[in-house]
C-alpha positions in Angstrom: 123.3 94.8 96.6 122.5 98.1 98.2 121.0 99.4 95.0 118.7 96.3 94.7 117.5 96.8 98.2 116.6 100.4 97.6 114.7 99.5 94.4 112.7 96.9 96.4 111.9 99.3 99.1 110.6 101.8 96.6 108.4 99.2 94.9 106.7 98.3 98.2 103.9 100.7 99.1 104.0 102.4 102.4 101.1 103.2 104.7 100.6 105.4 107.7 98.6 104.5 110.8 95.6 106.3 109.3 95.5 104.1 106.2 94.1 100.5 106.5 96.7 97.8 106.2 96.0 95.1 103.7 94.8 92.1 105.6 97.1 89.2 105.1 98.7 86.9 107.6 101.6 86.3 105.2 103.7 89.0 103.6 107.1 90.6 103.4 108.9 87.3 104.3 106.7 86.7 107.4 103.8 84.4 108.2 101.7 84.8 111.3 99.4 82.2 112.9 97.2 83.0 115.9 95.7 80.9 118.6 92.2 82.1 118.1 90.2 82.0 114.9 88.8 85.4 115.4 92.2 87.2 115.8 92.9 89.2 112.7 96.4 89.8 111.4 97.7 92.3 108.9 101.3 92.6 107.7 102.4 95.7 105.8 105.5 97.7 104.8 105.1 101.0 106.6 107.3 104.1 106.9 108.8 102.6 110.1 109.4 99.1 108.8 107.4 95.9 108.5 104.4 96.3 110.7 102.5 93.3 112.1 99.0 94.5 113.4 97.0 92.1 115.5 93.4 92.6 116.4 92.4 90.4 119.3 88.7 90.7 120.2 89.0 88.3 123.2 92.0 90.2 124.5 93.9 87.1 125.5 95.7 85.1 122.9 99.0 84.3 121.2 100.7 84.3 117.8 103.6 82.7 116.1 105.5 84.9 113.6 107.6 82.7 111.3 110.3 83.9 109.0 109.6 82.6 105.5 112.6 84.4 104.0 116.3 84.0 104.7 116.5 86.9 107.2 114.1 89.0 109.3 113.2 92.4 108.1 115.5 95.1 109.4 112.7 96.7 111.5 109.7 94.8 112.9 107.0 96.8 114.5 104.2 95.1 116.5 100.8 96.7 116.9 98.4 95.1 119.4 94.9 96.4 119.1 94.0 96.0 122.7 92.5 98.3 125.4 95.0 97.2 128.0 98.3 95.3 128.2 98.7 93.6 131.6 100.9 90.9 130.2 103.1 90.6 127.1 105.5 87.7 126.5 107.8 87.6 123.5 110.1 84.6 122.9 112.8 84.1 120.3 115.0 81.1 120.8 116.5 81.3 124.3 115.5 84.9 124.7 112.3 85.7 126.4 111.0 89.2 127.1 108.0 90.0 129.4 106.4 93.3 130.0 103.2 95.1 130.9 101.6 98.5 131.0 99.9 99.4 134.3 96.2 100.0 133.9 96.3 102.5 136.8 98.7 104.7 138.8 100.5 106.5 136.1 100.4 103.8 133.4 104.0 102.7 133.9 105.6 100.5 131.4 107.9 97.6 132.5 110.1 95.2 130.6 112.2 92.3 131.8 114.2 89.4 130.4 113.5 85.9 131.7 116.1 83.2 131.8 116.4 79.9 133.6 118.2 81.8 136.3 115.3 84.2 136.9 114.0 87.6 135.8 116.1 90.7 135.2 114.4 94.1 134.8 115.7 95.9 131.7 116.5 99.6 131.3 116.7 101.8 128.2 120.4 101.0 127.7 119.8 97.3 127.3 119.9 96.1 123.6 116.7 94.1 124.3 114.8 97.2 125.5 111.7 98.3 123.6 109.4 101.2 124.2 105.7 100.3 124.4 103.7 103.2 123.1 99.9 103.7 123.3 98.3 105.3 120.3 94.8 106.3 119.1 93.4 105.0 115.8 95.3 107.5 113.8 98.6 106.5 115.3 99.0 109.6 117.5 100.6 108.8 120.8 98.4 109.1 123.9 99.0 109.0 127.6 97.6 106.1 129.5 95.8 103.3 127.8 94.7 103.4 124.1 91.2 104.7 123.5 88.6 102.7 121.5 90.1 101.5 118.2 93.6 102.4 119.5 96.6 100.2 119.9 99.9 99.5 121.6 102.9 99.8 119.4 106.5 98.7 119.8 109.5 98.1 117.6 110.8 94.7 118.4 114.5 95.1 119.4 117.0 94.1 116.7 118.9 92.1 119.3 115.9 89.7 119.4 116.8 88.7 115.8 120.6 88.5 116.1 120.5 84.7 116.0 118.0 84.8 113.1 115.4 82.5 114.8 113.0 80.7 112.6 110.1 82.1 114.6 109.1 84.3 117.5 106.2 83.6 119.8 104.0 86.4 121.2 101.4 86.1 123.9 99.3 88.8 125.4 96.6 89.6 128.0 94.7 92.8 127.9 93.2 92.7 131.4 93.4 89.8 133.9 89.9 88.5 134.6 
């Protein structure tokens, strides 16, 4: 089985942040539907794993990522092409993560887990922790917020997929209006 997986990975083209992703809302065992008609989604196999890139011109929207295969890819990377990220909400089954990147005062990044009992701030040792990285259009990390044509990137934590949910829901707000 390991040999078969290696052959399949070799057969899938890889792309870097500089190369355009093939625009397709369904690929690599995933299907993405967005709330707004003008949101654009691309799914591609990249060097880091399966990358879901979402361009959201309005800056406020949501998406449902459904698993069309038996299991989730081993690494799922989310790229949100936004200028800010004042709210991020990711839900898989009973697990709900909320986070944001400050648009001022040092651009701190915060992540919490929400449950029926309340909200618990996560630290880097928690299995649900994920780094939220700002990048320019080439994929190079930047301090602060992404420049024009940049994005936020995060690898969704493997612990989010432990129960193999049928779908995950993602909602975002670039800047509160």
